[in-house]
N, C-alpha and C positions, 0 to 999 in steps of 0.2 A: 510669641507668635507674631510674625510680621506679614501684615495684609494691606492691600490697598482698600482703604476703609469704605470708599464710596461703593464700588461693586459689592463689597462684603454686606453692607447694610441693605443696599437694594435687593441683593439676593436673599437675605433674611426675611425682609418684609414680604417678598413674593411667596417664599416658601411657607411662611406662617399665615400668609393671606390677611395681613393686616395693613390698616391704613397707618399714615404717619402717626396720628394721635393714638391709635390702638397699640402701635409698636412702642411708642414713648411710654405709655402706661405700663405696658408688659414688662419693659426693661427698668422702669423707675426712674426715668429722667424726664426733664422738661421738653416740650415740643421745640422750643427755641434751640435748646442744646443740640438736639437731633438734627435740626435743620442746618446748623452750622457744621455738623459732622458730614452732611450729605453734599455740601457745596464742593465745586471743583477746587482742587489744590491750590491752584493759582489765584483763587478769589482771596480778596483782602479779609473777608468775613469767614473763611474757613478756619476750622479749628480741629486739632487731633482729638481722636476718641481715646479716652483714658483706657489703659491696658486691663483694668478690672472690668469695664463695660464689655471690651471684646471678648473677654473670657467668659463672662456671664452670657452673652449672647451665643456664643459657641455652645455652651452647656444647654441652653434652651433648645437650639437646634438638634443637638444630639439626643436630647430626651424626647423630642417631638418626632424623631424618625422611627417609623415602625420597622420591625425586622424585614430585611429584604427592600426597604424603600431606597429610592435614589436620592432621597433628601440627603443633603451633605453641607458641610461647612465650606464656604469660599475661603481658600488660603492663598490662592495664587499658584499653589502646586498640585492642586487636585487632579487626579488623572481625569482626562476628558472623556465624554462618552465615545464608546468605539463607534467607528463609522458604520459598522453593521446594524446599528440601531436604525439607521435610515436605509439600509440596504447598502450597496456601494453607490448608489445614485440618489439623487433627490428629484423627484418627478411629481409629487403631489403632496399636498398637506394632509392627505389621508395616512400618510406614513407616520405622523407625529401623535404621541400622547401628550398630555398636560405636562408630565415629568420630563419628556424628552424636549418639549419647547422651553421649558425652564432651564434645563441643562445648556441649551444653545444659547439663551439669553445671558446666562451667567458668564459665558465666554465672550459674548458681545459686549457686556459691560467691561470686561478687562480690556478688550480692543478699542475701547473709546479713546485712550490715551494716543494711540497710534492714529486713529482716524482724525483726531484733532491736531495732529503734527506735533504732538508733544514728545512721543516716543518713536523709536524706530526698531524694526526687527528684520533680520535676513533668514528667517528660518525656512523659506521656501526657495532660497537661492539655488538656481539650477533647474528649478521647476518650470515648466512651461504650460501655459493656459491656451487652448484653442476656443476662441470666441466666433461660433458659427451663427451669424445672424442673418438668415434668410428673409427676414421681414425688417423694415426700417425701424431704427432704435437710436436714441441719443442717450438718455439718461441710464437705462439699464445696461447698456453695452459698456458705457464708459464706467459706470458704478462697479460692474464685475471686473473690469481691467484694473481699476485703481485699488480695489480691494486685493487683488491678487498681487499687484505690484508692491503694495504697502507691507505685504508678507515677504517681499524679497524675490518674488517670481517675475517672470517675462511673459509677454502676451503676444500672441499672433491673432489678428482679426481678419474677418471675412464678412462683407456685408452684400446681400441681395443674391438672387439666383444667376444674374448674368455672368458673375464672375466665379461661379461655382461649377464643378465638373458634373453637378446634377443637371445642369443645362444641357449637357451632352448626352443625358440618358443614364448617368450613373445611378444606382440604387441608393436608397438610405443606408442600407447594411453595408454596401461596399465604401461608401464615404465615411461612415462611422469607423469601420475597421481600419481603413487607411489612416485617418487622423489619430486614431489610438496609437499608431506607431511613431507619431511625431509629438504628441503632447501628453501631458500627466493629468489633465482634467479638461473637460469640454463643457462649455456652456452652449446650449441650442435654442435659438428662438426660430420658430417655424409657424407659417400661417395656417397649417392643417392640424387640427386637433388629433391627438394621439401620435404624431410624428416623433416627438422627442422620445417617447417610450421605444419606438422603433430604433432609434439611435442607440438607446441604452441596451437593448437586447443583443446587439452586435459587439458589445465590448465589455471589458472587465474594468476599464478605466472609468473613474467617477463622471457621470453625466449629469448636468443640472439644467433643469427646465427654466429657461428664460422666457417661457410664454409659448403656448402652442394654440394658435388660433383663438377660438372663443372658449377654449377649455379651462387652463389654469395658469396661474402665474404665482407658484408657491413662495418664492423668495420676496416678492412684493407683499405678499400676505403677512409674511413673518415680519418684515421690517414695519408694516402698519401696525400689527398687534404690539410690537416692541415699542412703537412710538405711543401707542395708547397707554401702555403700562407707564412708561416713564412721564407722560404728561399726567395721568392720573395719580401718580406718587406725589407729584408736585401739587396737585389739588386736593390730596387726601381722600382719594377715591379708590375703589377696587373695580376690576373689570366685572367680576360677578355682581349681577344686578344692574348693570349700565343699560342706558337706552341709546341704541345706536340706529341711526337713519341712513339708509342707503338711498342715494337720489341720482336719478339720470338713466343711462342705458345699462339696465340691469340684465338684459337679454344676452349682449354681447361682450359686456364688461367682465373679462375673466379675473380681474382683480377682486372684483365683488365676490365672484364664485368661491375663490379661494379663501378670502377673509371670512366670508359668512360660514363656510364650513369649519375653519379653523376656530371660530367663536364657539362652535358646539362643544368645545373642551371646558367651557366655562359654564356657569350656572345662573339661572334666572334672569337672563337678559330679556329686554324688550326690543324687537327688531322691527323697525317700520320700513317698508319697502315702498319708495315713491318713484313712480314712472308712469308714462302713458301705457295703456294695455298692450300695445304692439311691442313694448320694449320691456315687458315684465320678466322677472327671474325665471330662469327654466325650471321645469317641473322637478327635474332630477336634483338640482340644488336645493329647491324649496322643500321636497321631501327630506332631504338630508338634515336641514335645520329644524324642521317641524318634528323630527324624532326626538330632539332634545327637550328640555324643560323650559325652553324660551317661549315668549309670547310673541308671535309673528303677525303683524298686521300689514295690509297693503291699502295705498291710498294714491289717488291722483291730484291730492290738494297738497303742494309743498308746504304753505304756511301752517297748515294744521298738522301736517306730518312731522314737521321738525320742532314743533312746540315742546318744550320740556326734554329734548334730546341732549345727551351727554356729549355725543359725537355725531357730527354730520359728514358723511362720507360721499363726496360728489364725484360723478364720472362724466366724462364727455361722450357724445354720441360716436359710436364706432362704425362710421358710415362705410369704412373699408370692408366691413364684414357683411354688409348687406347682400342679400342673394338678389339675383336678377330679377327685376320687377317689384322689389321690395321698396317701398316708399316710407319717408319719415312722416308719420301721422301723430298729431297731437302734442308735438314738443314745441310749445309755444314760450313766449317770454315769461309765462307764469312759473317755469322751471328754472328761472335764472336765479342764481344765489348771490346776492349782492348785500352791502352793508345795511341798507335800509331794512331788507328782510330779516337779517340777523339781529338788528338792534330792536325790531318790533316783536320778534317771537322767541328770542333765545336769551339765556342769561349770560353773565359776565364770564363764566367759565366753560362755556360750551366750546369744543374743539371742532374747527372746520378743516377737513382732510381732503386731499385728492391725490390720486396716484400719478398724475401729470402724464403728458402734457395737457394743460387746459387749453381750450380754444378761446382765445382772446379776440376774435374777429367779431364785428358787429353782427348780430343776429344769431350768433352760436348759441346763446342761452346757457352758457357754461358758469363757471365759478368767476366772479367779477373782479377786476384788479382793485377796486376801491376798498377792499378788505386788506391790502398789502400791508398797511400800517396798523393793522388790528391785531393785537397779541393772540386773539382767539385763531387766528389762522395759523395752522401748525405745518403747512406744505413744505416749507423749506427745512424744518427741523425734521420732518419726515423724510425727505431725501437725503439728508445728512446721515440719518440713521441707517441708510442703506449701506454705508460702508462697513461699519462694525459688524453688522449682521451678516453680510456676505462674507466678511473675513472670518467670522466664526464658522460658517459653512464650510469654506475651504478648509480651515484649520481642522474641523472635525472630521471631513471626509478624508483628508490626507494624513490624519493622525498626528498633528504637530501642535495641537492646542496648548499642551503642557509646556512644550519646548519654546513657544511663542512667548508665554507669560514670563519664563525664566530669562529668555534672551533680550528683553527690552532695554534700550539704552536711550539717553536723551537725545532728541533731535538737534542737529547742529546748525540749522538755518532760521531765520527769522520769519515767524509768521504773524499776520494781523490779528489784533485782538478780536476782531469780528470778521468773518468771512464775507458778509455783504454789508453794504453801507446802511441798510436799515436794521441790521442785527442788533445793534446796540440798544434798540427799543426793547427788546426782549431780554436784556441782561439779567441773569440770575433766573430765568424762567425754566432752564433744564436742570436747575439745582435739585 
């Protein structure tokens, strides 16, 4: 059996819900040996996993799969989940089960080689993506474009209402139906909650929610959860039982809404919500997570709220979503996350995340830049993970995941060892 061992082992640990220590004990190998098998292939410390271990792990997974379960062995040739599991569209995290999330993350693991510029594929050659962003975006729009292009497709972009026929009075239905005749997939960001679902109702072409007002941002939540899983694997932790602290604008921060709901697929979490009363999590989202077995607490004290947290998820103030006459109250410098705060209240392995953009201007009281050289800051690894996750989404909805895995070839151009000049500080951190 020939497999890409890093995705295979990550998938096995997720499926068995084991930490690295627990998995090493289950398989009967040393933790150090397992760590070398999980390193990227281009690492000098990377080692090939013995064939006998691969067969043993495959047998464990097969025995652990209940009849009818989606649990499977990653071989690089496994049939991808049908796009129908998501519907034809991806509109909300409510569409996902824990199994379907794991299916998607298995594909994302395999896409990492392409996202890191080590491999290429042309599996979507000839396909066209329409990126319809009726609201300003940099990261999300380019991330979707890059993910589609790295699968071999081409992208048509439009940004803002000014250059849209909707400025001439065209309905969402008509716009969606017309664009469906031009493109094979559509990503929509719109300032009005529920608008992306209207786009989807007018077409059978896959529509992906790139953010709808203060509603949801499902692909951001998926890449956030994927990042937490990868970082926790390195830190020998499980998502189940973790302490997650959400900080900032929880009322209008749609990334928080989606991630909080996605986390209900896991068990025994402690979720701390830290915000001024005026920016508290909406009741509908709070009720959704309260129905799970999580312990949910609310606090206006940042230092106390983040103490003991495994993940701090910060958000900026979404002033552009404030209603007429709504004022920013209670958001003082005590909500600023900086190195001093983290050093005083958090451990060496606390993860600091942010969906970006962060507001770096004086007085913004957002995530400070003095954490940039701190290994606990995961925001750039977080954005990097958006490419393989969104590639996995496109490959799943368009039914080409298996073909993509079979068609990979070595990249022919030279790429830097580290994308950013400070990334060398984190060498091996994503192993």
